[in-house]
MDTraj code that builds the backbone (N, CA, C; nanometers):
import mdtraj as md
import numpy as np

residues = "MET THR THR SER ILE THR VAL SER VAL THR ARG THR ILE ASP ALA PRO CYS ASP LYS VAL TRP ARG ALA ASP THR GLU PRO ARG HIS PHE GLU ARG TRP PHE GLY ALA LYS ALA GLY SER ALA ARG THR ASP LEU ARG THR GLY GLY ALA TRP SER ALA VAL VAL GLY GLY GLU GLY GLU GLU ILE GLN LEU GLU GLY HIS TYR VAL GLU VAL VAL GLU HIS ARG ARG VAL VAL MET THR VAL PRO ASN GLY PRO GLU THR LEU GLU VAL ALA VAL ASP PHE THR ASP LEU GLY ASP GLY ARG THR GLU VAL THR SER SER THR ARG VAL ALA ALA GLU ALA ARG GLU ILE VAL GLU GLN THR ALA GLY ALA ILE LEU ASP GLU ILE ALA LYS ILE ALA GLU SER LEU".split()
xyz = np.array([
    [-2.1907, 1.7087, -0.9258],
    [-2.0777, 1.5874, -1.0123],
    [-1.9320, 1.6420, -0.9509],
    [-1.8523, 1.5122, -0.8875],
    [-1.7689, 1.5607, -0.7973],
    [-1.7147, 1.4791, -0.9044],
    [-1.5668, 1.5903, -0.9181],
    [-1.4384, 1.5823, -0.9989],
    [-1.3416, 1.4392, -0.9253],
    [-1.2801, 1.3306, -1.0371],
    [-1.1845, 1.2844, -0.9509],
    [-1.0251, 1.3294, -1.0647],
    [-0.9697, 1.2676, -0.9198],
    [-0.7842, 1.3358, -0.9587],
    [-0.7512, 1.2237, -0.9108],
    [-0.6521, 1.2005, -0.9748],
    [-0.5710, 1.0740, -0.9572],
    [-0.4116, 1.1390, -0.8608],
    [-0.4014, 1.1258, -0.7175],
    [-0.3140, 1.1858, -0.6271],
    [-0.1883, 1.0934, -0.6217],
    [-0.0444, 1.1561, -0.6533],
    [0.0506, 1.0444, -0.6732],
    [0.1508, 1.1120, -0.5406],
    [0.1747, 1.0099, -0.4402],
    [0.3099, 1.0650, -0.4007],
    [0.3803, 0.9631, -0.3739],
    [0.5668, 0.9975, -0.4390],
    [0.6681, 0.9305, -0.4254],
    [0.7775, 0.9146, -0.3325],
    [0.8168, 0.8483, -0.3296],
    [0.9236, 0.8302, -0.2121],
    [1.0249, 0.8178, -0.2148],
    [1.2045, 0.7847, -0.2150],
    [1.3141, 0.8075, -0.2230],
    [1.3709, 0.7121, -0.1315],
    [1.3655, 0.5302, -0.1189],
    [1.3897, 0.4948, 0.0076],
    [1.5249, 0.4170, -0.0116],
    [1.6123, 0.4449, 0.0997],
    [1.7726, 0.4169, 0.1144],
    [1.7340, 0.2590, 0.1210],
    [1.7231, 0.1918, 0.0581],
    [1.7008, 0.0318, 0.0577],
    [1.6809, -0.0059, -0.1007],
    [1.7529, -0.1317, -0.1691],
    [1.7332, -0.1918, -0.2313],
    [1.5963, -0.2537, -0.3136],
    [1.5457, -0.2487, -0.3769],
    [1.4321, -0.2770, -0.4837],
    [1.3920, -0.4375, -0.3966],
    [1.5078, -0.4921, -0.3779],
    [1.4250, -0.6755, -0.3438],
    [1.2892, -0.6130, -0.1687],
    [1.4465, -0.5068, -0.1282],
    [1.3798, -0.5083, 0.0464],
    [1.2983, -0.4070, 0.0783],
    [1.2226, -0.3245, -0.0247],
    [1.1398, -0.2292, -0.0346],
    [1.0119, -0.3199, -0.0636],
    [1.0390, -0.4391, -0.1774],
    [0.8991, -0.5088, -0.2179],
    [0.8718, -0.5709, -0.1615],
    [0.9009, -0.6678, -0.0683],
    [0.9446, -0.7149, 0.1285],
    [0.8758, -0.6571, 0.2070],
    [0.8775, -0.5218, 0.1895],
    [0.8368, -0.4134, 0.2959],
    [0.6790, -0.4180, 0.2813],
    [0.6646, -0.3619, 0.1459],
    [0.5587, -0.3246, 0.1255],
    [0.4251, -0.4699, 0.0933],
    [0.5153, -0.5756, 0.0700],
    [0.4132, -0.7385, 0.0406],
    [0.4089, -0.8627, 0.0844],
    [0.5179, -0.8390, 0.1943],
    [0.4926, -0.9670, 0.2795],
    [0.3689, -0.9560, 0.3774],
    [0.3584, -1.0531, 0.4339],
    [0.1630, -0.9971, 0.5183],
    [0.2502, -0.9407, 0.6847],
    [0.3680, -1.0224, 0.7114],
    [0.3867, -0.9654, 0.8631],
    [0.4283, -0.7906, 0.8318],
    [0.4790, -0.7792, 0.7704],
    [0.5097, -0.6090, 0.7472],
    [0.3803, -0.5815, 0.6682],
    [0.2572, -0.6555, 0.5859],
    [0.1928, -0.5074, 0.5490],
    [0.0620, -0.5052, 0.6542],
    [0.0833, -0.6108, 0.7701],
    [0.0237, -0.5437, 0.8836],
    [0.0723, -0.4518, 0.9432],
    [0.2161, -0.4148, 0.9334],
    [0.1974, -0.2877, 1.0280],
    [0.2022, -0.1755, 0.9580],
    [0.2591, -0.1495, 0.8151],
    [0.1323, -0.0595, 0.7360],
    [0.0599, -0.0179, 0.7586],
    [-0.0306, -0.1568, 0.7272],
    [-0.1695, -0.1202, 0.7258],
    [-0.2501, -0.0893, 0.8429],
    [-0.1521, -0.0748, 0.9707],
    [-0.2356, -0.0748, 1.0885],
    [-0.3467, -0.1632, 1.1761],
    [-0.2643, -0.3111, 1.1020],
    [-0.3951, -0.4603, 1.0735],
    [-0.3337, -0.5369, 1.1908],
    [-0.4115, -0.6264, 1.2750],
    [-0.3951, -0.7406, 1.3907],
    [-0.2674, -0.7823, 1.3444],
    [-0.1903, -0.7766, 1.4563],
    [-0.0538, -0.9014, 1.4152],
    [-0.1442, -1.0299, 1.4119],
    [-0.0996, -1.0682, 1.2291],
    [-0.1109, -1.2562, 1.2191],
    [-0.2392, -1.2748, 1.1611],
    [-0.3342, -1.1114, 1.1433],
    [-0.4897, -1.1512, 1.0597],
    [-0.4303, -1.1379, 0.9755],
    [-0.3099, -1.0305, 0.8652],
    [-0.3016, -1.0592, 0.7177],
    [-0.3175, -1.2063, 0.6314],
    [-0.3354, -1.2133, 0.5411],
    [-0.3708, -1.2957, 0.4624],
    [-0.3753, -1.2427, 0.2917],
    [-0.2218, -1.2528, 0.2391],
    [-0.2431, -1.2099, 0.1122],
    [-0.1855, -1.3262, -0.0042],
    [-0.2871, -1.3010, -0.1027],
    [-0.2559, -1.3901, -0.2425],
    [-0.1892, -1.3092, -0.3138],
    [-0.0394, -1.2722, -0.3216],
    [0.0128, -1.1940, -0.4197],
    [0.0545, -1.2330, -0.5696],
    [-0.0692, -1.2307, -0.6538],
    [-0.0959, -1.2361, -0.7490],
    [-0.1742, -1.1392, -0.8228],
    [-0.1649, -1.1300, -0.9834],
    [-0.3152, -1.1006, -1.0161],
    [-0.4480, -1.1758, -1.0219],
    [-0.4897, -1.1059, -0.9580],
    [-0.6523, -1.1970, -0.9663],
    [-0.6593, -1.2035, -0.8375],
    [-0.5262, -1.2270, -0.6940],
    [-0.5416, -1.2885, -0.6151],
    [-0.6189, -1.1840, -0.5402],
    [-0.6761, -1.2116, -0.3058],
    [-0.7313, -1.1666, -0.2974],
    [-0.6211, -1.0879, -0.1173],
    [-0.6667, -1.0517, -0.0898],
    [-0.5907, -1.0170, 0.0350],
    [-0.7092, -0.9735, 0.1588],
    [-0.7161, -0.9713, 0.2961],
    [-0.7863, -0.9870, 0.4256],
    [-0.6576, -0.9286, 0.5271],
    [-0.7285, -0.8268, 0.5878],
    [-0.6609, -0.8275, 0.7038],
    [-0.7852, -0.7338, 0.8246],
    [-0.7077, -0.7250, 0.9270],
    [-0.8616, -0.6777, 1.0473],
    [-0.7640, -0.5703, 1.1196],
    [-0.8766, -0.4534, 1.1122],
    [-0.8047, -0.3586, 1.1983],
    [-0.9068, -0.3207, 1.2869],
    [-0.8482, -0.2442, 1.3952],
    [-0.9176, -0.1979, 1.4689],
    [-0.9149, -0.2531, 1.6090],
    [-0.9341, -0.2120, 1.7139],
    [-0.9559, -0.2808, 1.8598],
    [-1.0543, -0.3241, 1.9145],
    [-0.9915, -0.3693, 2.0406],
    [-1.0751, -0.5190, 2.0871],
    [-1.2050, -0.4102, 2.0315],
    [-1.3159, -0.5386, 2.0621],
    [-1.4562, -0.5100, 2.0541],
    [-1.5205, -0.4197, 1.8794],
    [-1.4329, -0.3834, 1.8225],
    [-1.4754, -0.2916, 1.6854],
    [-1.3602, -0.3465, 1.5783],
    [-1.3415, -0.4644, 1.5599],
    [-1.2768, -0.5288, 1.5191],
    [-1.3234, -0.5104, 1.3722],
    [-1.2628, -0.5197, 1.2573],
    [-1.3274, -0.5167, 1.1032],
    [-1.2305, -0.6216, 1.0102],
    [-1.3275, -0.6655, 0.9470],
    [-1.2234, -0.7453, 0.8325],
    [-1.2500, -0.6877, 0.7251],
    [-1.0702, -0.6289, 0.6696],
    [-1.1678, -0.5564, 0.5810],
    [-1.0359, -0.6677, 0.3867],
    [-1.1136, -0.6617, 0.3041],
    [-1.0794, -0.7315, 0.1784],
    [-1.1162, -0.6557, 0.0806],
    [-0.9784, -0.7086, -0.0129],
    [-0.9818, -0.7057, -0.1614],
    [-0.9177, -0.7525, -0.2426],
    [-0.8604, -0.7076, -0.3723],
    [-0.7816, -0.7977, -0.4608],
    [-0.6781, -0.7012, -0.5526],
    [-0.5781, -0.8044, -0.5428],
    [-0.4837, -0.7855, -0.6542],
    [-0.5388, -0.7721, -0.7860],
    [-0.5658, -0.6837, -0.8349],
    [-0.5950, -0.6288, -0.9973],
    [-0.4476, -0.6444, -1.0870],
    [-0.2823, -0.5896, -1.0215],
    [-0.2291, -0.6369, -1.1312],
    [-0.0676, -0.6090, -1.0339],
    [-0.0696, -0.7272, -1.0446],
    [0.1494, -0.7642, -0.9851],
    [0.2325, -0.7884, -1.1084],
    [0.3349, -0.7607, -1.0367],
    [0.4243, -0.7273, -1.1033],
    [0.5554, -0.7285, -1.0298],
    [0.6257, -0.8258, -1.0375],
    [0.7201, -0.8660, -0.9330],
    [0.8596, -0.7377, -0.9222],
    [0.8294, -0.6904, -0.7826],
    [0.9380, -0.5824, -0.7491],
    [0.9301, -0.4853, -0.9057],
    [0.8182, -0.4134, -0.9308],
    [0.7813, -0.3185, -1.0910],
    [0.6580, -0.2918, -0.9930],
    [0.5662, -0.3340, -0.9821],
    [0.4269, -0.2898, -1.0015],
    [0.3211, -0.3942, -0.9030],
    [0.2761, -0.3370, -0.8009],
    [0.1383, -0.3510, -0.7390],
    [-0.0079, -0.2448, -0.7896],
    [-0.0965, -0.3249, -0.7735],
    [-0.2146, -0.2360, -0.7743],
    [-0.3227, -0.3342, -0.6749],
    [-0.3650, -0.2120, -0.5907],
    [-0.4450, -0.3461, -0.5274],
    [-0.5782, -0.2363, -0.5063],
    [-0.7339, -0.3202, -0.4502],
    [-0.8166, -0.2493, -0.4214],
    [-0.8381, -0.2521, -0.2698],
    [-0.8777, -0.1100, -0.2150],
    [-0.9101, -0.1149, -0.0680],
    [-1.0216, -0.0264, -0.0471],
    [-1.0949, -0.1121, 0.0325],
    [-1.1957, -0.0732, 0.1367],
    [-1.2235, 0.0465, 0.1652],
    [-1.2586, 0.1462, 0.1043],
    [-1.2633, 0.3090, 0.1693],
    [-1.4645, 0.3035, 0.1990],
    [-1.5004, 0.3375, 0.3089],
    [-1.6297, 0.3345, 0.3421],
    [-1.7194, 0.2490, 0.2647],
    [-1.8017, 0.3917, 0.1304],
    [-1.9024, 0.3200, 0.1003],
    [-1.9009, 0.2797, -0.0969],
    [-1.7372, 0.2655, -0.0665],
    [-1.6668, 0.3197, -0.1962],
    [-1.5383, 0.1966, -0.2300],
    [-1.4880, 0.0968, -0.2908],
    [-1.3252, 0.1351, -0.2992],
    [-1.2337, 0.1478, -0.3721],
    [-1.1399, 0.1970, -0.3403],
    [-1.0430, 0.2640, -0.4108],
    [-0.9607, 0.1760, -0.4866],
    [-0.8472, 0.1859, -0.6121],
    [-0.7929, 0.1100, -0.6670],
    [-0.6654, 0.2129, -0.6508],
    [-0.5488, 0.1295, -0.5177],
    [-0.3829, 0.1824, -0.4953],
    [-0.3049, 0.1356, -0.6222],
    [-0.2114, 0.2571, -0.6771],
    [-0.0684, 0.1431, -0.7602],
    [0.0069, 0.1862, -0.6735],
    [0.1117, 0.0591, -0.6909],
    [0.2384, 0.1558, -0.6031],
    [0.3190, 0.1368, -0.7274],
    [0.3902, 0.1783, -0.7679],
    [0.4741, 0.1626, -0.8092],
    [0.6534, 0.1836, -0.7920],
    [0.7460, 0.0887, -0.8415],
    [0.8873, 0.0271, -0.7571],
    [0.9962, 0.1002, -0.8821],
    [1.0738, 0.1962, -0.8485],
    [1.1715, 0.2373, -0.9997],
    [1.2792, 0.1329, -0.8851],
    [1.4169, 0.0467, -0.9183],
    [1.5203, 0.0449, -0.8714],
    [1.6258, 0.1940, -0.8901],
    [1.6933, 0.2486, -0.8491],
    [1.7796, 0.3589, -0.8846],
    [1.9226, 0.2421, -0.9212],
    [1.9172, 0.1716, -0.9005],
    [2.0765, 0.1526, -0.9075],
    [2.1327, 0.1573, -0.8075],
    [2.1341, 0.1861, -0.7180],
    [2.2373, 0.2874, -0.6544],
    [2.1906, 0.2090, -0.4696],
    [2.1227, 0.1217, -0.4606],
    [2.0794, 0.0414, -0.3329],
    [1.9889, 0.1214, -0.2429],
    [1.9165, 0.2647, -0.3952],
    [1.7820, 0.3131, -0.3224],
    [1.7030, 0.2862, -0.4344],
    [1.5792, 0.3175, -0.3781],
    [1.4070, 0.2718, -0.4371],
    [1.3165, 0.4101, -0.4139],
    [1.2859, 0.4119, -0.6052],
    [1.1501, 0.5297, -0.5704],
    [1.0061, 0.4474, -0.6026],
    [0.9359, 0.4978, -0.5156],
    [0.7918, 0.4031, -0.4743],
    [0.7420, 0.5544, -0.4949],
    [0.6606, 0.5420, -0.5906],
    [0.5444, 0.5909, -0.6169],
    [0.3611, 0.5519, -0.5797],
    [0.2336, 0.5715, -0.4803],
    [0.1474, 0.5492, -0.4759],
    [0.0593, 0.6953, -0.5922],
    [-0.0052, 0.5540, -0.6077],
    [-0.1391, 0.6624, -0.6889],
    [-0.2270, 0.5687, -0.7213],
    [-0.3510, 0.7328, -0.6551],
    [-0.4947, 0.6632, -0.5819],
    [-0.5799, 0.7584, -0.7332],
    [-0.7264, 0.7184, -0.7817],
    [-0.7793, 0.8077, -0.8152],
    [-0.8830, 0.7590, -0.6921],
    [-0.9343, 0.9573, -0.6521],
    [-0.9826, 0.9999, -0.5909],
    [-1.1132, 1.0750, -0.6144],
    [-1.2091, 1.1634, -0.5670],
    [-1.2656, 1.2869, -0.5116],
    [-1.1599, 1.3618, -0.5322],
    [-1.2166, 1.5199, -0.5426],
    [-1.0534, 1.5647, -0.5817],
    [-1.0835, 1.6271, -0.4029],
    [-1.2089, 1.6839, -0.3306],
    [-1.1876, 1.7238, -0.1950],
    [-1.1065, 1.6144, -0.1149],
    [-1.0718, 1.4748, -0.1808],
    [-0.9813, 1.4445, -0.0827],
    [-0.8304, 1.4274, -0.1064],
    [-0.8518, 1.4711, -0.1982],
    [-0.6797, 1.5141, -0.2100],
    [-0.5718, 1.4892, -0.0708],
    [-0.5957, 1.6107, -0.0042],
    [-0.5216, 1.5933, 0.1325],
    [-0.5063, 1.4912, 0.2023],
    [-0.6368, 1.4338, 0.2245],
    [-0.5853, 1.3401, 0.3234],
    [-0.5715, 1.2333, 0.2614],
    [-0.5848, 1.1397, 0.1121],
    [-0.4967, 1.0959, 0.0724],
    [-0.3725, 1.1307, 0.0669],
    [-0.3041, 1.2290, 0.0096],
    [-0.1402, 1.2468, 0.0312],
    [-0.0811, 1.2506, 0.1684],
    [-0.1686, 1.2673, 0.2679],
    [-0.1308, 1.2432, 0.4121],
    [-0.0875, 1.1228, 0.3978],
    [-0.1718, 1.0201, 0.4035],
    [-0.2287, 0.8694, 0.4433],
    [-0.1070, 0.8023, 0.3435],
    [-0.1476, 0.8032, 0.1826],
    [0.0117, 0.7412, 0.1210],
    [0.1177, 0.8105, 0.1688],
    [0.1865, 0.8960, 0.2246],
    [0.2804, 0.9639, 0.2384],
    [0.3207, 0.8779, 0.4010],
    [0.2308, 0.8958, 0.4619],
    [0.2595, 0.8015, 0.6363],
    [0.2840, 0.6976, 0.5247],
    [0.2284, 0.6442, 0.4835],
    [0.2158, 0.4546, 0.4696],
    [0.3990, 0.4233, 0.4069],
    [0.4010, 0.5270, 0.2838],
    [0.5497, 0.5048, 0.2330],
    [0.6602, 0.5214, 0.2776],
    [0.6685, 0.5966, 0.4211],
    [0.7102, 0.6473, 0.5408],
    [0.6987, 0.5383, 0.6266],
    [0.6204, 0.4637, 0.6472],
    [0.6457, 0.3311, 0.7428],
    [0.7175, 0.2350, 0.6348],
    [0.6967, 0.1897, 0.5280],
    [0.7409, 0.1222, 0.4432],
    [0.9001, 0.1792, 0.4332],
    [0.9669, 0.2433, 0.4647],
    [1.0902, 0.2416, 0.4528],
    [1.1807, 0.2460, 0.5398],
    [1.0701, 0.2816, 0.7005],
    [1.1264, 0.2569, 0.7916],
    [1.1570, 0.0787, 0.7733],
    [1.0785, 0.0257, 0.7358],
    [1.0480, -0.1086, 0.7275],
    [1.1546, -0.1936, 0.6339],
    [1.1366, -0.0926, 0.5084],
    [1.2847, -0.1594, 0.3841],
    [1.4075, -0.1370, 0.4921],
    [1.4219, -0.0523, 0.5069],
    [1.6000, -0.0061, 0.5576],
    [1.6404, -0.0925, 0.6681],
    [1.5217, -0.1376, 0.7823],
    [1.5693, -0.2397, 0.8428],
    [1.5912, -0.3977, 0.8100],
    [1.5309, -0.3971, 0.7039],
    [1.5489, -0.5018, 0.6457],
    [1.7432, -0.5643, 0.6319],
])
top = md.Topology()
chain = top.add_chain()
for i, resn in enumerate(residues, 1):
    res = top.add_residue(resn, chain, resSeq=i)
    for name in ("N", "CA", "C"):
        top.add_atom(name, md.element.get_by_symbol(name[0]), res)
traj = md.Trajectory(xyz[None], top)
């Protein structure tokens, strides 16, 4: 029996919440932090909406698709993400710190043995979102 855990990674970003939200959710920025092919992201950013993007290189492109479980503007996005044979549910929470900074927490329920790779991946994604938001 595999033990499931929730892995959470938090970053404080030196940008206001509206910029961090845009960096996370706008298709052109989504492509950047998701590692998708330019122009391939499609997002219907609403609860029940869907997203899709193409990843990979020439000849090995893969169309990935998921949906938005919950969307609360400038507060929370919960989306499904394909991960091999399973689908992960990733929650991203935004907290406006009121001083031009935003705290962002990504949480994912995974098998305990996936903890390290999920922490590394979520951390790298949040770092990329920070770079995007701070440049807007």
